[in-house]
N, C-alpha and C positions, 0 to 999 in steps of 0.2 A: 335485498340488502346482501351484500357479500359477507359471508363469515369466515374467519380465519384464525388459524390455530398458529401459536407462536413456538412453543418449545419442542420437548422431545417426541420424535416419532420413528420408530423403525420396527416394522412388523412383519412376521410372515403372514402372508395372506393366503390361507388354504380354507376352502369353504366348510371343510368338515373338522377344522380345528376350533377348540372353544377356549374363549378367554375369559377366566374368572376374575372377579374382583380381588385384589391383593390386600389381605388384612394390615399388611406393614403399612406404618404412614410413610408419606413421600421421603422424609428425611432418613428414616431406617432403610427404605429401599436403596436409596442412593449409596449409602454408606455399604449396605450388604453387596451391592454390585461391585464397588471399588475394593472391598476385602476379598471377595471371592475369584477375582481373576488374576491371571498372570500379566496380562498385555490387555491395552486397549483396543486391540484388534477384535476383542471379544464383544464390542460395543458398536452398534451402527446408530448414527444420528441421520434421520430421514426427514426431508420436506417434498412437498407436492412439485411434480413437474412443471406446473404453473403458476406457482405460488408468488406471491408478491417478494419484492426485495425484502422487506422487513422480516419475513420466515427465512431467508436465507441468512440474514444477519444473526437472527435469533439462534440458529444452527450453529453458527460459527461461534457465538458467545458461549454456548454450551460445552462446544468442543474446549475451548480455552478452559472452562472452568475445571474440566477433568485434568487436563494437563498440570493444572496448579496444585490440585488435590494430591496428585502423587507423580512426580516427574519420573521416578523410576520403572513406571510401566511403559515406558516409551513414547512413540508419537501419540498425539490426541487421537480419538477415535474418528473413524471415517465418517464423512459426510457424503450421503448419497441422495440422488433423487430417487422418489418412489419406484420409478420404472427400473432402476438399477439394481433392486433388492429383489433376488429370485429365491432365496431360501430363507424363510423367516423365522426357523425354529433352532438356529444355531447360535444366535447372537442375542444379547440384550437389546432391546430396541427402544429408541427415544424418537418419538414422533412429534415433528414440528409442524403445526398446521392442523386445523380441523377439518371436519366431514367436508366442508365445502372448497378446502384448499389442497387437501392432501388425499390421493386416492387410497392409499392404505389406511389411514386412519379413518376414512369413510367407511370401509368395510368393518374394522374392529370396533369403533364407536357405535354403529348401528346396533351389534349384538348386545352393546352394553345399555342400550337406550338412548344414545344421542344421535341424532341425524341432522343433514344439512337443512332439511325443509320443516324441521320442527326442533329447532335450536332452543333449549329451554333456558339460555341466559340472555340477559339483557344487555343491551348497548352499554359500554363501560364495564362490563363484567368478563372475567376470564377463569379457567379453570386448570388445575393440574391432578390429574387422576392417575393411579398406577392400577396394572393388571399383571396376572399371573400369565406366563406363556410357556406352560410345561415347567422345566427348571430355571427359566429365565423370566425376565421382568420387562414388561412394557410401561413407557411412559407416555402419557398424553398431556400436552401443555397447548390450550387453545383458548382464543379469544373471541369475543362477537366480531369484532372489527381486526383489521390488521394491524391497527395501532393498540389495541387491546392485547394482542398477541404478543407484538415486540415489547411492551411494557412489562408483562408479566414474565418474561423470559429472565429479566435481570434477578428476580426474587430467588431463582435457584442457587445464586452465587453464595447465598447466607443460609444454606438450608441445615447447617449445623446449629444455627443460633434462633432460626425462626421457629417460634411457638407456634404458629399455623402449620408449618410443615411437618413438624413433630407430633402433631396430634392427629392427624387424619390421613387415609390414603385418598381422599377427594377434597381439595382446597379450593374455594372459590374466592377470587379476589374482585374488588371494586376499586376502579379508578377513582382516587379522590378529587377534591377541588384543586384547582391551580394553585401553587404556591405553598402546599403541604410539603414539608420536609422530612426526610428520615424514614421513608416508606419504601425505598428501593424504586421508586417510579419518578421519572424526570418530567417536571412539567414546564412548559414554556416560561413561566414567571420565575422559576427557583434561579438562584445565583449559583453559578459553579463554586463559589468560594464557600457559601453557606451550606450546600448540599452536593459535597465533592463525590460521594458514593453514589447519589442519587444520577448526577447527570455526567457521568464519565462514560465514554463510548455509547453515545447515544445513537450514533449512526452516521453514514456517511452524508456529506452535503455537496449537492451539485452547485458548482461556482459559477459555470458558463453554460450559455446554451446556444448553440447553432453557430459557433465561430471558427470551427475546424482547427483546434489548437494543435501546434506541431511540436512547440519546445516549450519548456519553463523551467523556472527556477524559484527557491523559496528561501528567504532569510526573515527571521522574526515573524512579524504581521503581515508581510508583503509577499505578492507572488508577482514575478514578472513573467510574461508569456507573449509567445508568438503565435499569431492566428493569420490564416489564408486572407488575403486580400481580395479584391475583385479580379475577375479574369485578366491575366496579362500585367497585372501590377504587383508591386513587392509586398511581403507580408507586413501586417501592422503588429506593433509592439505595444502592449497594455502592462499596466500597474494594477493589481486587484489588493485591496486593503481587506483583510480578514476580519478586522475588527468591525469596521463600517459597512462590510459586503458591497463595497463600490470599486468599480474598475475605471480607470482611466486611460484614454488613448495617448501615447507620447511621441509616435513617429512611426517611421516604416524601417524595417530591416529584418535582421536574422540573428540567431544565436544569443538571446539574452541570458544573463548572469545579474545577480543580484548579491550584494553583501551589506548589510546595515540599510542606509538610506540611498545607497547609489547603484545604479543599473548599467551595466555595460553592455553594448550591443554592436553589430556592424551595421552602420546606417547608410544612407545613400547620399550622393553628391553629383551634381553636374560639374564636368570639366571641359575646358576649353579644347577643340578638336575632336570631339566625341559626341556622337548622337545619344549616347547611352549615359545613364547615371552609373556611377562606380562606387564601391564600397568604401566607408569610412570605418573608424573605431570611434565611437560616441559614447560618452558618459551622461547620465541624466541623473539629476539631484531630487529626489523626491520632495524635500522641504522647500526648495527653491524654485521647483517645477522649471528647470534649465538644463537645455542639452549643451555639452562643451565637446567639440571635436577634438580628440587625442591624436589622430592620425587621419591627415587630409587624403582625399581621393586621388590616386595616380591612374595614369592610362594603364591598361592591362595589368593591373595589381589587384589582388585579392587579399583580403583581411579575413581571417577565418579563426573560429573557436576563442573568442575572448573570454577572460575570466577575471575576477576581482576577488581580493581579500584585504581589508584594511585600506592603505594607502597604494597598494600594488596592483596593477593592471598588466595583464599579459595578453598576448595574442601571437597568433601564426600568420605570417607574411608571405605570400608567394607572388612573384614577379614573372611573367611569361618572358620577358627580355632576358632573364637569365636562365630559360629552361635548357640550355646547353651545359650550365654547370652541373657538378656531381651532386650538388645539393642545393637546390633552388629555393628551398624552404627555411624559413628563419623563424626562432622564437623570441620575440620582444618584449621588453618591460617598460613600463610607463609608471613614474613614482607622482602620485597626484599632487603632493605638497611642493616637492621640486621642480615639477613639470618636465624633468629628464626622460629622455628616450633613450634605450640602448639595445643592441643586438646582444643576446644573450649566448645563442649558439644555433649553429646550423643543424637542421634535423633531416632524416632520410624522407621521410613522410611516404610510405608506402600508402594503400589506401586506408590503414587504420590509425587514426591519431586522435587522441583525446586528452585534454588538460584539465588538472585541477590545482588549486594552490591554497596554501594555509600559512599565513605569515612569509617566511622567506624561503619556504620549499614548494616546489612545482613537482607533479607526478604526471607522466605522461606515458602515453603508449606509441613505440615506434617499430615498425617491422614486426609486430606481434609480440615484443618485449616490454616491459615496464622499467621506465627510467625515473631517476631522482634528481633534480637538479636544484642546487641551492644559489639563491640570487647573490648574498653576500660575497661568498668565497669562488663563485662560477665553477663550482664542481660539478661534474656530472656523472651519476652512478647508475650502472645496469644492475637492477636487482632482481630480475628473473633471467633465466637461461634455457628453460625448458624448450623441446620442439614444438610442443603444442602452443597455441596462442593464449597469451594473458592480455586481459583486455579491459578497457574502462576503468581505469585506476581513479580512486578517489582518496582525499586527504582530510584526517582530521586530528589536530594536534600532531602527536608525535608517531602516528600510525598510517600506513598506507594500506588500502583494500583492493582489491580486483577481482574479476571473475576469470577462472583458470579452466583450461582443458586437460590438464594434466592427469593422465590415468583414468579418465572417466569414460564411462560407456558412450556409445554414439548418442548425442543428444544430450548428455548430461553434462553439467559444470559444476565447479565447486568455486567457493570463494576463500580467498587466502588473505591473511594479514601479514603485514611486515613492520615490526617495532624498530624504528630508526635508530634510536640510542643503542638499544641492545642488538642490533644487525640481526635480527632473528625472524624467521618466517614460521607461521603456522597455519593450519588449515581450519577453517571454520567447521564444527561439528553439526552440518545442519543435516536434515532427514534425506530427502531425495531431491536434488535441485534439477529439475529439468527445464533447460533454457529454450527448448523449441527448436524452431529451424535455424537459430543462430544465437549468437551471444547478446545478452540484456544488460542494460544498465543497472548499476546498483547506487544507493545513497547512504552516506555513513555520517553519523552524528552521535555524539554522546555515548559512544560504545554500544550503539544500537546501528543496525544495518536492515534495509528494506530492498527487495528486488522483484522482479517479474518472474512468475514460475509458471510452467505449462504442465506440471504432473496431472492435472485434472483436465488436461484437453483443451483447455483455453488459458488466456493469460490471467492469472491473480497476482495480487501483491502479497507477498510474505514479509515478515518482521522477525529479525532476531535481536534479543537482547544479549549482549555478550557477558555481562557481569552475572546475570541470572541464569544463562544457559538455557532460556526459553525460547521456542520457535513457535511463530503464531502465523495463521493464515488471515489477513485482515479484509479480505474481500471474496464474496461469494456471489457469482453471477454468470450467466450465460454469455454475457459481453465479455469483451476482452479488456483487461485493464495492463496498462504499461507505463514505463518510464517513471516509476515512483520515487519520490524524493521526500527527505525528512526535513521538517523545520523544527523550530523550538518546541511547538506545542501541537504541530499537525502532521500528519502524513498525506501528501498530496499525490495524485495520479491521473493519467489520462485514460478515460474510458470511451472505447469506440463502440458505438451502436447505433444501428440504422444509418450508416453511414456518416454519423456525426462523431467528432472527437472533441469532447468537452472535459474540463477539469472537476475532479471531485477531490473532497477532503475528509479526513476523519481526525477528529480531536483525541489525541492520545493522553490516557489517564496516567 
């Protein structure tokens, strides 16, 4: 039986170094660490190289806890794999995963009477124990199973209020029967409304399997996504219901966007005089399960990047017949109630172009700069003018956000905000935004932003709360996570693993 530890694990592993039991309680030891350091650089959180995903998530949760305890100490503690820790005597160590899951835990816990082959705890039990490491402290958080480890990690959040954690340097927890509320352990029969502290951020959920997801969008409880079809065919468009966890195939096409109960995408339509199907702009009503074609297919005409907000639908149109024009691309608008279609403006369209819409405002990138266009007054405004590229603008209410290469080192990017009424630009104070080989998309809602970040050598999803000035890493995995988007209650992203691209979601507390 595989045994796994979930929480704190970071330690120097030298065969000559002795680890003594810490006489302080778990709660006191945590308080002593926070009070004694100037920066969270003095703490390492370590999980096993081959640990289960739950151990990674446990390490992430612990890291977030430290950031909430004292934001003034800078970034959250470093999270590392066991093989990445060379000198274990310089930092406080938090070991996530037991002797069977974490090679550093294996060496340390064996000296303290714990070992993988003679684990003294039963199924459903987990332990948190503290050790002295010279002038530093080591924490071990471990469960008999990976589920036990994951569940116990959440108890650290309330260490100042927990009588158990205040009373001893070794605390054993037992997973209670399902449905018990208020114990910091989320069980499948608990209701989020009844146990909001137990059942928040329980972990990511895999939504699709083997569909090769390419693009997606989220609104409320619905996700619209595009997945590869059979060889030589157009991609399929699906709608996924987060409440029922069911998906429905609605047609073939590309570029799905969703707002409320409506999905807009580029569909396919046969036309006379052509052996190929050509793109349309199509609208799918989720309640009516009906597709309406907003722009019919035309020979040598392409519709790209449709988007929707309320009754406003926009798209880019390109016609090869006009390729000799200076501006062969056009930005079009369709009003769902009036059914009127109009050309809003010509656009340059270099190789970069992306649209977002909120009410009557449209933000888009053209020739590496961000523009704002108002549907009602037909006014276009260039809101960036730096030499470096500004990319992937997104709108929420009266604010535009985008990815910016201005003044950053090679490979680094920043996120900028633009307040439309105030005509004011600001830079988001994120830690180190490493966008990897190119620019990555962002998502913006309710003054919260998520993006893909490569600072840990693979794609992870990061989250920033503008109102609270808190930055969080919400995925930890050796796989690549990308194209993160924020919905009302969920963060959703694409995970690339074993040549599959599937959707994952995390419920936000």
